[in-house]
PLY file of the C-alpha trace (Angstrom):
ply
format ascii 1.0
element vertex 321
property float x
property float y
property float z
element edge 320
property int vertex1
property int vertex2
end_header
54.22 40.06 -34.67
52.14 37.91 -32.38
54.94 35.35 -32.07
57.39 38.08 -31.08
55.04 39.19 -28.33
54.69 35.63 -27.13
58.48 35.21 -27.04
58.85 38.43 -25.02
56.28 37.19 -22.55
57.72 33.65 -22.49
58.97 33.97 -18.93
55.52 34.86 -17.64
53.95 31.99 -19.55
56.57 29.57 -18.26
55.81 30.50 -14.67
52.07 30.14 -15.16
50.87 26.50 -15.15
48.27 27.37 -17.79
49.28 29.93 -20.47
45.73 30.28 -21.77
44.51 31.08 -18.28
47.27 33.67 -17.94
46.24 35.39 -21.17
42.55 35.28 -20.18
43.28 36.73 -16.75
45.24 39.59 -18.32
42.35 40.52 -20.59
39.12 39.75 -18.72
38.23 40.38 -15.08
37.71 37.28 -12.96
33.93 37.73 -12.67
33.51 37.82 -16.47
35.48 34.65 -17.20
33.60 31.46 -18.06
34.90 28.35 -16.27
37.59 26.55 -18.19
36.70 23.13 -19.56
33.06 23.91 -20.36
33.54 23.24 -24.07
35.53 20.06 -23.43
32.71 18.85 -21.17
30.13 19.45 -23.91
32.19 17.50 -26.46
32.67 14.72 -23.91
28.91 14.54 -23.40
28.39 14.25 -27.15
31.06 11.53 -27.37
29.37 9.56 -24.58
26.02 9.93 -26.32
27.53 8.71 -29.60
29.03 5.72 -27.81
25.68 4.77 -26.25
23.84 5.14 -29.58
26.41 2.90 -31.28
25.89 0.27 -28.58
22.12 0.43 -29.02
22.51 0.10 -32.78
24.64 -3.03 -32.35
22.01 -4.55 -30.04
19.11 -3.81 -32.40
20.99 -5.26 -35.38
21.76 -8.41 -33.40
18.13 -8.73 -32.30
16.99 -8.38 -35.90
19.29 -11.21 -36.98
18.08 -13.45 -34.13
14.43 -12.73 -35.01
15.11 -13.55 -38.68
16.67 -16.86 -37.70
13.73 -17.79 -35.45
11.22 -16.74 -38.11
12.73 -19.08 -40.69
12.51 -21.96 -38.21
8.87 -21.31 -37.24
7.44 -20.28 -40.62
7.66 -23.75 -42.17
5.92 -25.25 -39.12
3.14 -22.68 -39.31
2.53 -23.34 -43.01
2.39 -27.10 -42.41
0.03 -26.70 -39.45
-2.61 -25.04 -41.65
-3.43 -28.43 -43.10
-4.47 -29.72 -39.66
-7.42 -27.47 -38.88
-8.76 -26.89 -42.42
-10.52 -30.32 -42.62
-12.26 -29.58 -39.33
-13.42 -26.22 -40.64
-14.86 -27.99 -43.68
-16.60 -30.57 -41.46
-17.66 -28.68 -38.35
-17.55 -25.16 -39.76
-16.32 -21.95 -38.21
-19.43 -20.12 -37.04
-18.57 -17.07 -34.92
-22.17 -15.82 -35.10
-23.61 -18.73 -33.09
-25.32 -17.45 -29.94
-24.09 -19.23 -26.78
-24.27 -18.56 -23.06
-20.68 -19.36 -22.04
-17.97 -17.80 -24.18
-14.29 -18.40 -23.52
-11.87 -16.09 -25.35
-8.43 -17.66 -25.79
-6.06 -14.74 -26.37
-2.65 -15.67 -27.78
0.18 -13.18 -27.23
3.93 -13.12 -26.69
5.97 -13.30 -23.51
8.43 -10.64 -24.66
8.02 -7.14 -26.03
9.78 -5.10 -28.73
7.54 -6.62 -31.39
5.32 -3.78 -32.54
1.58 -3.81 -31.92
0.70 -7.49 -32.24
-0.08 -7.89 -28.53
-2.21 -4.76 -28.27
-4.09 -5.86 -31.42
-4.96 -9.24 -29.87
-6.10 -7.54 -26.68
-8.30 -5.07 -28.59
-9.96 -7.90 -30.54
-10.54 -9.85 -27.31
-12.15 -6.87 -25.60
-14.33 -6.24 -28.65
-15.51 -9.88 -28.58
-16.27 -9.55 -24.88
-18.46 -6.49 -25.49
-20.10 -8.08 -28.53
-21.10 -11.24 -26.65
-22.10 -9.48 -23.43
-25.65 -9.96 -22.19
-27.76 -10.53 -19.08
-27.74 -14.33 -19.41
-24.26 -14.62 -20.93
-20.88 -15.19 -19.38
-17.49 -14.45 -20.95
-14.14 -15.60 -19.58
-10.55 -15.19 -20.71
-7.83 -17.77 -21.18
-4.53 -15.97 -21.81
-1.47 -17.45 -23.46
1.49 -15.13 -23.02
2.64 -12.55 -20.51
1.93 -9.38 -22.51
-1.82 -9.92 -22.93
-2.10 -10.71 -19.24
-0.44 -7.41 -18.32
-3.04 -5.50 -20.35
-6.20 -7.50 -19.57
-5.55 -7.75 -15.85
-6.12 -4.01 -15.48
-9.86 -4.01 -16.12
-10.80 -7.71 -16.52
-8.98 -9.41 -13.68
-12.10 -11.21 -12.41
-12.81 -12.63 -15.87
-9.39 -14.29 -16.33
-9.94 -18.01 -15.90
-6.49 -19.34 -16.81
-3.10 -17.90 -17.69
-0.25 -19.80 -19.37
3.16 -18.26 -20.06
6.58 -19.23 -21.45
5.14 -20.99 -24.49
8.28 -20.47 -26.55
10.75 -21.42 -23.84
11.17 -24.70 -25.73
10.69 -25.25 -29.50
6.98 -25.37 -30.30
5.50 -28.76 -31.19
2.07 -30.34 -31.30
2.60 -32.47 -28.19
3.34 -29.40 -26.10
0.33 -27.45 -27.38
-2.02 -30.44 -27.08
-1.19 -30.67 -23.36
-2.09 -26.98 -23.00
-5.33 -27.54 -24.95
-6.24 -30.50 -22.73
-5.55 -28.38 -19.63
-7.87 -25.65 -20.92
-10.67 -28.12 -21.74
-10.47 -29.71 -18.29
-10.46 -26.46 -16.28
-12.84 -24.25 -18.24
-16.56 -24.65 -18.88
-17.54 -23.38 -22.30
-20.09 -23.40 -25.07
-17.75 -21.72 -27.54
-13.98 -21.24 -27.57
-12.89 -18.21 -29.56
-9.16 -18.31 -30.32
-7.69 -14.85 -31.03
-4.31 -14.70 -32.74
-2.37 -12.87 -35.46
-2.13 -14.78 -38.73
1.24 -14.36 -40.42
1.17 -12.90 -43.93
4.61 -11.35 -44.38
7.42 -9.84 -42.36
5.64 -6.48 -42.30
2.01 -7.64 -42.25
-0.18 -9.81 -40.05
-3.94 -10.36 -39.94
-5.89 -10.45 -36.63
-7.92 -13.67 -36.75
-10.64 -15.29 -34.64
-11.31 -19.04 -34.90
-14.39 -20.46 -33.16
-14.57 -23.97 -31.72
-18.03 -25.01 -30.46
-18.68 -27.52 -27.69
-20.06 -30.96 -28.70
-23.48 -30.10 -27.25
-23.75 -26.90 -29.29
-22.52 -28.68 -32.43
-25.16 -31.38 -32.00
-27.87 -28.83 -31.29
-26.96 -26.81 -34.38
-26.87 -29.98 -36.45
-30.33 -31.04 -35.29
-31.66 -27.54 -35.89
-30.59 -27.82 -39.52
-28.40 -24.72 -39.44
-24.97 -24.35 -40.88
-23.93 -27.63 -39.29
-26.86 -29.59 -40.64
-24.64 -31.46 -43.13
-23.23 -33.59 -40.31
-26.20 -35.93 -40.55
-25.21 -36.86 -44.09
-22.08 -38.67 -42.83
-22.27 -42.33 -41.86
-20.83 -43.34 -38.50
-18.94 -46.62 -38.37
-18.00 -48.51 -35.23
-19.62 -48.70 -31.82
-19.23 -45.05 -30.88
-22.27 -42.84 -30.65
-22.61 -39.53 -32.42
-22.04 -37.63 -29.16
-18.79 -39.46 -28.46
-17.55 -38.82 -31.99
-18.39 -35.13 -31.73
-16.61 -34.97 -28.37
-13.44 -36.42 -29.87
-13.68 -34.25 -32.97
-14.12 -30.98 -31.09
-11.26 -31.74 -28.71
-8.96 -32.60 -31.60
-10.18 -29.55 -33.53
-9.38 -27.24 -30.63
-5.87 -28.65 -30.21
-5.20 -28.24 -33.96
-6.60 -24.71 -34.07
-4.61 -23.75 -30.97
-1.43 -25.25 -32.43
-1.87 -23.31 -35.64
-2.74 -20.12 -33.75
0.36 -20.36 -31.54
2.63 -20.89 -34.54
1.02 -18.14 -36.61
1.29 -15.72 -33.71
4.93 -16.69 -33.13
5.69 -15.97 -36.81
3.92 -12.62 -36.58
5.85 -11.81 -33.40
9.24 -12.49 -34.97
8.30 -10.64 -38.17
7.13 -7.62 -36.18
10.30 -7.74 -34.08
12.42 -7.82 -37.24
10.60 -4.76 -38.58
10.83 -2.92 -35.24
14.54 -3.62 -34.83
15.23 -2.58 -38.42
13.47 0.74 -37.80
15.38 1.17 -34.53
18.71 0.51 -36.27
17.93 3.08 -38.97
16.83 5.64 -36.36
20.03 5.03 -34.40
22.05 5.58 -37.57
20.29 8.87 -38.25
20.79 9.98 -34.66
24.47 9.03 -34.88
24.86 11.19 -38.00
23.29 14.15 -36.21
25.47 13.66 -33.13
28.60 13.36 -35.28
27.76 16.64 -36.99
27.09 18.31 -33.65
30.35 16.95 -32.22
32.39 18.21 -35.16
30.78 21.65 -34.96
31.34 21.89 -31.22
34.93 20.74 -31.52
35.65 23.18 -34.33
34.02 26.03 -32.41
36.14 25.20 -29.36
39.37 25.23 -31.40
38.41 28.48 -33.14
37.54 30.18 -29.85
40.82 29.18 -28.24
42.77 30.50 -31.23
40.87 33.80 -31.07
41.59 34.09 -27.34
45.31 33.46 -27.84
45.60 35.96 -30.70
43.49 38.55 -28.86
45.62 38.14 -25.75
48.80 38.50 -27.74
47.48 41.65 -29.43
46.49 43.10 -26.06
49.93 42.46 -24.60
51.54 44.03 -27.64
49.44 47.15 -27.25
0 1
1 2
2 3
3 4
4 5
5 6
6 7
7 8
8 9
9 10
10 11
11 12
12 13
13 14
14 15
15 16
16 17
17 18
18 19
19 20
20 21
21 22
22 23
23 24
24 25
25 26
26 27
27 28
28 29
29 30
30 31
31 32
32 33
33 34
34 35
35 36
36 37
37 38
38 39
39 40
40 41
41 42
42 43
43 44
44 45
45 46
46 47
47 48
48 49
49 50
50 51
51 52
52 53
53 54
54 55
55 56
56 57
57 58
58 59
59 60
60 61
61 62
62 63
63 64
64 65
65 66
66 67
67 68
68 69
69 70
70 71
71 72
72 73
73 74
74 75
75 76
76 77
77 78
78 79
79 80
80 81
81 82
82 83
83 84
84 85
85 86
86 87
87 88
88 89
89 90
90 91
91 92
92 93
93 94
94 95
95 96
96 97
97 98
98 99
99 100
100 101
101 102
102 103
103 104
104 105
105 106
106 107
107 108
108 109
109 110
110 111
111 112
112 113
113 114
114 115
115 116
116 117
117 118
118 119
119 120
120 121
121 122
122 123
123 124
124 125
125 126
126 127
127 128
128 129
129 130
130 131
131 132
132 133
133 134
134 135
135 136
136 137
137 138
138 139
139 140
140 141
141 142
142 143
143 144
144 145
145 146
146 147
147 148
148 149
149 150
150 151
151 152
152 153
153 154
154 155
155 156
156 157
157 158
158 159
159 160
160 161
161 162
162 163
163 164
164 165
165 166
166 167
167 168
168 169
169 170
170 171
171 172
172 173
173 174
174 175
175 176
176 177
177 178
178 179
179 180
180 181
181 182
182 183
183 184
184 185
185 186
186 187
187 188
188 189
189 190
190 191
191 192
192 193
193 194
194 195
195 196
196 197
197 198
198 199
199 200
200 201
201 202
202 203
203 204
204 205
205 206
206 207
207 208
208 209
209 210
210 211
211 212
212 213
213 214
214 215
215 216
216 217
217 218
218 219
219 220
220 221
221 222
222 223
223 224
224 225
225 226
226 227
227 228
228 229
229 230
230 231
231 232
232 233
233 234
234 235
235 236
236 237
237 238
238 239
239 240
240 241
241 242
242 243
243 244
244 245
245 246
246 247
247 248
248 249
249 250
250 251
251 252
252 253
253 254
254 255
255 256
256 257
257 258
258 259
259 260
260 261
261 262
262 263
263 264
264 265
265 266
266 267
267 268
268 269
269 270
270 271
271 272
272 273
273 274
274 275
275 276
276 277
277 278
278 279
279 280
280 281
281 282
282 283
283 284
284 285
285 286
286 287
287 288
288 289
289 290
290 291
291 292
292 293
293 294
294 295
295 296
296 297
297 298
298 299
299 300
300 301
301 302
302 303
303 304
304 305
305 306
306 307
307 308
308 309
309 310
310 311
311 312
312 313
313 314
314 315
315 316
316 317
317 318
318 319
319 320
């Protein structure tokens, strides 16, 4: 029946450039008609959104693979570097509770983001150390390695930042590179205690905020003479023409470079592990969003087709009547 009506009205439909518009105009007044193409625009918007989500998902998957590759390269170095500073800890100790007048907090962070909360964790620990060691006769300064910690600490501690070093991972990390940075810090900063703040790598999804303390030679000698935790130093025999002060100077400088090297590598491992985890979560979220958008697109498209069919059949019935 409907097809017969459409055949009878074929001439009118042939003249009209848009048959659907002709049927709509014969049924509804002009002021009650919704603009044509609204539904097609909504499906186009959903298609564009799906395309952008797919692109983001490809990027996050690629970033996860790159982070995994970098993590494998750095992890072995970090594990080997742990054997450098452990003998110094056994000899000189790691005494964060020693009271000193000049504290220097060396905060290690990353230069890039998208790696979870490792940078904010280092900054929180550094600020807590600053408050803990604050006093009328005490002075606390910051040495920042990495761009992200600088961006956070510069807001409320700009006057306390003594030195800032960035682009640590521009080249592959090695001891020679880090020892130059350690020597630069020792030459430009006056200190009684260096407190190195970094994130120790445990697994891809876990890292441990860590503080390693390196005392100046004067403080080490004073603690040794006072018979405190460093009193065992007097039990070692010194060979050669060097004095005890010179030996302690060399030991503390070498200890700081080893601790800094290990801290930079551990933090780099934690950064890549956190980035892997963050990109994996982002990829899964993008997949879930893509599923929802696909469902919405199919529903919208089906509703558009159904509505057009109803309009055609309704128009044909109206013309028949």
